[in-house]
Structure formats: C-alpha cells, structure tokens
BATOR-332476 format. One record per residue (C-alpha): z, x, y. Coordinates in steps of 0.2 Angstrom, whole numbers, padded with zeros to 4 digits, always signed. Layout:
N
ZXY
...
END
This chain:
68
+0354+0127+0409
+0363+0138+0397
+0357+0156+0394
+0363+0171+0386
+0357+0189+0386
+0360+0206+0378
+0360+0219+0391
+0356+0233+0378
+0340+0224+0372
+0335+0217+0389
+0331+0200+0381
+0337+0183+0388
+0336+0167+0379
+0338+0150+0386
+0340+0133+0379
+0324+0128+0369
+0318+0146+0367
+0312+0153+0351
+0320+0169+0345
+0308+0183+0343
+0304+0191+0326
+0313+0207+0329
+0329+0198+0333
+0327+0186+0319
+0326+0201+0307
+0342+0210+0313
+0356+0210+0300
+0373+0202+0305
+0389+0204+0295
+0397+0188+0289
+0415+0187+0295
+0419+0169+0288
+0412+0163+0272
+0399+0149+0275
+0385+0141+0264
+0379+0154+0252
+0387+0169+0261
+0404+0178+0258
+0414+0188+0270
+0406+0205+0272
+0388+0199+0267
+0374+0202+0278
+0362+0188+0285
+0348+0187+0296
+0341+0172+0306
+0325+0174+0298
+0333+0168+0282
+0332+0151+0290
+0314+0153+0296
+0302+0144+0285
+0287+0155+0290
+0297+0170+0283
+0308+0163+0269
+0295+0154+0258
+0294+0137+0267
+0312+0131+0269
+0312+0126+0288
+0328+0124+0297
+0334+0120+0315
+0349+0131+0321
+0360+0127+0335
+0369+0142+0342
+0385+0139+0351
+0392+0154+0360
+0409+0152+0369
+0423+0163+0375
+0441+0158+0379
+0445+0173+0391
END
C-alpha cells in the first residue's frame, strides 16, 4: 500500500482515502502550465470536487515520486 504524509499537519493518506476539506481548500502554486492554469496561478484540489465547484465531479490520481 502506498501512503504519504505531511509531518507538519500530522495527516496521512493512503490509496483510496478521501482528502479532507481543509487540505482540499489549500492553495498550491502552478509550476508548469496545465489545463486552464498558467505558471504562477494558484489552484486548489477543491476546484475538482463536484460538491464544492458547482457539480463538475472529477477523479484525481496523485502520483508522488522522487529520484533521490
């Protein structure tokens, strides 16, 4: 099972978990243009949550990897 955590927030997510609303509403800076976003724009995971964005439901696959 793949899990990731943020030590500062003491929150761990594993495959199949739902990200809580606090974390969904955190702003993240775009570092590479994608979809309707440009570099430097802010996006939130809640932008893709149909309960919060007016009914446009999405499934998101988050892949986190490192080459160190």
